[in-house]
C-alpha positions in Angstrom: 0.1 -0.1 0.1 1.1 3.4 -0.7 0.4 6.8 0.7 -0.6 10.0 -0.9 0.5 13.6 0.3 -2.3 16.1 0.7 -1.5 19.8 0.9 -3.3 22.5 2.8 -2.1 25.9 0.9 -3.7 28.1 3.4 -1.7 26.7 6.5 1.0 25.4 4.4 0.7 22.0 5.9 1.2 18.4 4.6 -0.7 15.2 5.3 -0.1 11.4 4.5 -3.2 9.5 3.8 -3.8 6.0 2.4 -4.1 6.0 -1.5 -7.3 3.6 -1.2 -9.1 6.2 1.2 -12.0 7.7 -0.4 -12.8 10.4 2.3 -11.8 13.8 1.5 -8.9 14.9 3.8 -9.3 18.3 5.7 -6.6 20.4 7.4 -6.6 19.8 11.3 -5.9 23.8 11.7 -8.3 25.4 9.4 -10.8 22.3 8.5 -10.3 23.1 4.9 -10.1 20.5 2.2 -6.6 19.8 1.2 -5.3 19.0 -2.4 -3.9 15.5 -3.2 -0.5 15.9 -4.8 0.2 12.1 -5.2 3.4 10.8 -3.7 6.3 11.9 -6.4 6.0 15.8 -5.9 8.1 17.2 -3.1 6.4 19.3 -0.5 8.3 22.5 0.0 9.4 23.7 3.5 7.0 25.9 5.6 9.2 28.8 5.7 9.5 29.1 1.7 6.1 30.9 1.1 7.5 31.4 -2.8 7.8 27.9 -3.3 4.4 27.0 -1.8 2.9 29.5 -4.4 4.8 28.0 -7.1 3.7 24.6 -6.6 0.2 26.0 -6.4 0.5 27.8 -9.4 2.1 24.6 -11.1 -0.8 22.3 -10.0 -3.4 24.7 -11.0 -1.9 25.0 -14.7 -1.7 21.2 -14.7 -5.5 20.8 -13.8 -6.3 23.7 -16.6 -4.4 21.7 -19.4 -6.0 18.3 -18.1 -9.5 19.8 -18.7 -8.4 21.5 -22.0 -7.1 18.1 -23.4 -10.2 16.4 -22.1 -12.3 18.9 -24.0 -10.4 18.6 -27.0 -10.7 14.7 -26.9 -14.7 15.0 -26.3 -14.6 17.2 -29.6 -12.4 15.0 -31.6 -14.7 11.8 -30.5 -17.7 14.1 -31.2 -16.5 14.8 -35.0 -15.4 11.3 -35.4 -18.9 10.1 -34.5 -20.5 12.6 -36.9 -18.4 11.6 -39.8 -19.3 8.1 -39.2 -23.0 8.9 -38.9 -22.9 11.0 -42.2 -21.0 7.9 -44.0 -23.7 5.7 -42.9 -26.7 7.5 -43.7 -25.3 7.9 -47.2 -25.4 4.2 -47.6 -28.5 2.1 -49.0 -30.8 0.9 -46.2 -30.6 -2.2 -44.5 -31.5 -3.6 -40.8 -27.9 -3.7 -39.5 -27.1 -0.4 -40.7 -30.3 1.1 -39.0 -29.3 -0.3 -35.7 -25.9 1.1 -36.1 -27.1 4.6 -36.9 -29.2 4.1 -33.7 -26.3 3.2 -31.3 -24.0 6.0 -32.9 -26.8 8.7 -32.3 -27.2 7.4 -28.8 -23.5 7.9 -28.2 -23.5 11.3 -30.0 -26.2 12.5 -27.4 -23.8 11.0 -24.4 -21.0 12.9 -25.9 -23.3 16.0 -26.1 -24.6 15.9 -22.8 
């Protein structure tokens, strides 16, 4: 079993918790929620606020990049499904194609939701 590090950026405190724990980790000083930073990222010393701020900025930037890449993948998937649907609708009708078109439309609805 491995542990994960959780940080409270307000109090500049670090906590270690079991990786399999599903409960959110709260700071013992301010009772705010802590951020999971995994086990590889080193925690800066408490007396170096610039390093804490740099780590916070780094984590925020990584989160933004992850969100952007997920949006991009979602759009790419949507376009792929739309192209596939367009190809199938251009073909002559048959029972197998109808069910495939229905499935692709359902997948498109899930992507759009």
